[in-house]
C-alpha positions in Angstrom: -9.3 -0.1 -22.8 -12.0 -0.9 -25.4 -12.2 -4.6 -25.8 -11.8 -7.7 -23.7 -12.1 -11.5 -23.5 -12.7 -14.0 -20.7 -9.8 -16.3 -19.8 -11.4 -17.7 -16.6 -13.9 -20.5 -16.4 -16.8 -18.2 -15.6 -17.2 -14.5 -14.8 -20.3 -13.1 -13.1 -22.1 -10.3 -15.0 -23.8 -7.9 -12.6 -26.3 -5.1 -12.9 -24.2 -2.7 -10.9 -20.5 -2.1 -10.1 -20.3 -3.8 -6.7 -20.0 -7.3 -5.3 -23.5 -7.3 -3.7 -25.2 -6.5 -7.0 -27.5 -9.0 -8.7 -25.9 -11.5 -11.1 -27.9 -11.3 -14.4 -25.7 -13.6 -16.5 -22.3 -15.3 -16.7 -19.4 -15.0 -19.2 -17.8 -18.2 -20.2 -14.2 -18.9 -21.2 -13.3 -17.5 -24.6 -16.2 -15.1 -24.9 -15.3 -11.6 -25.9 -16.9 -8.2 -25.4 -16.7 -4.4 -25.8 -15.8 -2.2 -22.8 -18.4 0.5 -22.4 -17.4 2.2 -19.2 -14.6 1.8 -16.6 -14.3 2.4 -12.9 -11.4 1.8 -10.6 -12.4 -1.8 -9.8 -15.1 -2.5 -12.4 -15.8 -2.3 -16.1 -19.2 -2.2 -17.9 -19.2 -4.5 -21.0 -21.4 -5.6 -23.9 -21.0 -9.2 -24.9 -20.4 -9.9 -28.6 -22.4 -13.1 -28.6 -25.8 -11.6 -27.5 -25.2 -7.9 -26.8 -26.0 -8.4 -23.1 -24.6 -5.7 -20.9 -23.5 -5.6 -17.3 -20.5 -5.0 -14.9 -17.6 -7.3 -14.3 -14.7 -7.2 -11.9 -11.7 -5.4 -13.5 -9.4 -8.2 -12.4 -11.3 -10.9 -14.3 -10.6 -10.3 -18.0 -7.8 -10.0 -20.6 -7.6 -6.8 -22.7 -7.6 -7.3 -26.5 -7.3 -5.0 -29.5 -9.9 -4.0 -32.0 -8.2 -6.3 -34.5 -8.5 -9.2 -32.1 -12.2 -8.3 -31.4 -12.9 -8.2 -35.2 -11.2 -11.5 -35.8 -13.2 -13.1 -33.0 -16.4 -11.7 -34.5 -15.8 -13.0 -38.1 -14.7 -16.5 -37.1 -16.9 -19.4 -35.9 -14.8 -21.2 -33.3 -15.4 -24.6 -31.6 -17.5 -24.8 -28.4 -16.9 -27.1 -25.5 -19.5 -29.9 -25.0 -17.9 -31.6 -22.0 -19.9 -31.0 -18.8 -16.6 -30.3 -17.0 -13.1 -30.0 -18.5 -10.0 -28.0 -18.0 -7.6 -26.0 -20.1 -3.9 -25.7 -19.4 -2.0 -22.5 -19.7 1.2 -23.5 -21.5 3.0 -20.5 -20.2 2.4 -21.1 -16.5 1.3 -24.8 -16.6 -1.7 -23.8 -14.5 -5.0 -25.5 -15.1 -8.2 -23.5 -15.5 -11.5 -25.4 -15.0 -14.0 -24.6 -17.8 -17.6 -25.7 -18.5 -19.9 -26.7 -21.3 -20.4 -23.7 -23.7 -16.9 -22.3 -23.4 -15.5 -21.0 -26.7 -12.1 -22.1 -28.0 -10.7 -19.2 -30.1 -8.2 -20.0 -32.9 -8.3 -23.7 -31.9 -5.8 -25.8 -33.9 -4.4 -29.3 -33.0 -5.6 -29.0 -29.4 -4.2 -25.5 -28.8 -6.2 -22.4 -28.1 -4.5 -19.0 -28.8 -5.6 -15.8 -27.1 -3.2 -12.9 -27.5 0.1 -13.9 -25.9 -1.4 -17.0 -24.3 -1.6 -20.6 -25.5 -3.8 -23.1 -23.8 -4.0 -26.9 -24.3 -7.5 -28.4 -24.4 -8.3 -32.1 -24.6 -12.1 -32.3 -23.9 -15.1 -32.8 -26.2 -16.1 -30.3 -28.9 -19.8 -29.6 -29.7 -21.1 -30.9 -33.0 -22.9 -27.6 -33.9 -25.6 -29.8 -35.5 -29.2 -29.2 -34.6 -29.8 -33.0 -34.7 -28.0 -33.2 -31.3 -30.0 -30.5 -29.5 -32.1 -32.9 -27.3 -29.0 -34.9 -26.5 -27.3 -31.8 -25.2 -30.3 -30.7 -23.3 -30.4 -34.0 -21.4 -26.7 -33.7 -20.5 -27.8 -30.8 -18.2 -30.5 -32.8 -16.5 -30.6 -32.1 -12.7 -28.5 -29.0 -13.0 -29.7 -26.7 -10.1 -31.6 -23.5 -11.0 -29.6 -20.4 -10.5 -30.7 -16.9 -11.5 -28.2 -15.6 -14.1 -26.4 -19.0 -14.3 -25.1 -20.5 -17.5 -23.2 -23.7 -16.4 -23.9 -27.2 -15.1 -23.3 -25.9 -11.5 -26.3 -23.5 -11.9 -28.4 -22.3 -14.7 -31.6 -20.3 -15.3 -34.3 -21.1 -17.8 -33.1 -18.9 -20.7 -29.5 -19.6 -19.9 -30.3 -23.2 -20.4 -32.0 -22.7 -23.8 -29.3 -20.3 -24.9 -26.5 -22.8 -23.9 -28.1 -25.8 -25.5 -28.8 -24.1 -28.8 -25.3 -22.7 -29.0 -23.9 -26.2 -28.9 -25.8 -26.8 -32.1 -24.5 -23.6 -33.8 -27.6 -21.5 -33.1 -27.2 -18.3 -31.1 -30.2 -17.1 -29.1 -30.7 -13.9 -27.2 -30.1 -14.1 -23.5 -33.5 -13.5 -21.9 -36.7 -15.5 -22.4 -38.7 -12.5 -23.7 -36.0 -11.7 -26.2 -35.9 -15.4 -27.4 -39.7 -15.2 -27.9 -39.1 -12.6 -30.7 -37.1 -15.2 -32.7 -38.3 -18.0 -35.0 -41.7 -18.9 -36.4 -44.9 -19.2 -34.3 -46.5 -22.6 -34.1 -49.5 -23.9 -32.1 -49.5 -26.7 -29.6 -51.1 -29.1 -32.0 -48.2 -28.7 -34.4 -45.4 -28.7 -31.8 -42.1 -30.5 -32.6 -39.3 -31.6 -30.4 -36.7 -28.7 -30.0 -39.3 -26.0 -30.4 -39.0 -23.3 -27.7 -42.0 -23.0 -25.4 -42.7 -19.7 -23.6 -44.8 -19.1 -20.5 -46.3 -16.0 -18.9 -47.0 -14.5 -15.5 -50.2 -12.9 -14.2 -49.3 -9.7 -16.0 -49.1 -11.7 -19.3 -45.4 -11.1 -19.5 -43.0 -13.8 -20.6 -41.1 -15.2 -17.5 -40.1 -18.7 -18.5 -38.9 -20.8 -21.4 -38.2 -24.5 -22.1 -37.5 -26.9 -24.9 -40.3 -29.2 -26.2 -39.7 -33.0 -26.2 -41.7 -35.8 -27.7 -44.9 -37.2 -26.0 -46.1 -33.8 -24.7 -43.2 -33.3 -22.5 -40.8 -30.4 -21.9 -37.3 -30.0 -20.5 -36.7 -26.8 -18.6 -34.9 -25.2 -15.7 -37.2 -24.7 -12.7 -35.7 -25.6 -9.4 -33.4 -27.8 -11.5 -33.3 -28.9 -15.1 -36.2 -31.3 -15.3 -38.6 -33.0 -17.6 -42.3 -32.3 -17.0 -45.6 -32.7 -18.9 -46.8 -30.1 -21.3 -50.5 -29.3 -22.0 -52.4 -26.7 -23.9 -52.6 -24.8 -20.6 -48.9 -25.0 -19.7 -46.5 -27.1 -17.7 -47.9 -29.9 -15.5 -45.6 -31.4 -12.8 -44.9 -35.0 -13.7 -45.5 -36.0 -10.0 -49.0 -34.6 -9.3 -50.2 -32.9 -12.6 -50.2 -29.5 -10.9 -50.1 -26.5 -13.4 -46.9 -24.6 -12.6 -46.4 -22.3 -15.7 -49.0 -20.9 -18.0 -48.5 -21.3 -21.7 -47.8 -18.1 -23.7 -46.4 -19.1 -27.1 -44.3 -21.6 -29.1 -41.6 -20.7 -31.5 -39.8 -22.9 -34.0 -36.1 -22.0 -34.4 -35.0 -25.2 -36.1 -37.0 -26.1 -39.3 
């Protein structure tokens, strides 16, 4: 085994090869990866979309060839923008629930093709247009915070920004500190809607990210995906103006 693809709605990606290990991210339907190491019940993988690494259950993926992997890499496939939808396995007639951000490999006339499988999809497709970024961000409003999450049932701060940007055809790294290395630096006086805003802890390390809105506001995942006020110092809760996150930097990904 050298390559694989996710044909379930979501696969948890863990730091270690056991069920009690921390979930650091999630793999969505249609996302492919390299297999780095195998154990009897687990495989260590590296995702093609962002090079993120971790362990997944050996029962939760479909093996693909190098040719498949290469074809998946060189093509730009549609991405699901429906909050919830399902995809039907035409071989078994079973329905698989999938979420926003899922990839639809080799999608033609409503049919997804993955190796020997064919799936029928009838939901909404993302525009991959940056003009829609704020609209997609608001679709996730009130999604609960979940460390390592990347779906409307639970998402973390950098999973939120990565997912929203992917719907607009822009592929960010997975973690906030990695995303902070991308784009052009801007100051708070020149901030635009859709800029990425980063925040730091007491050790001056980046530990949070959100997306700038108009009128000195920000949408971000903290407890839930929410809208709060943004000042030169950081994030102020809309309710009581309490400072919750200290500003580190601002990056412009979309010109």
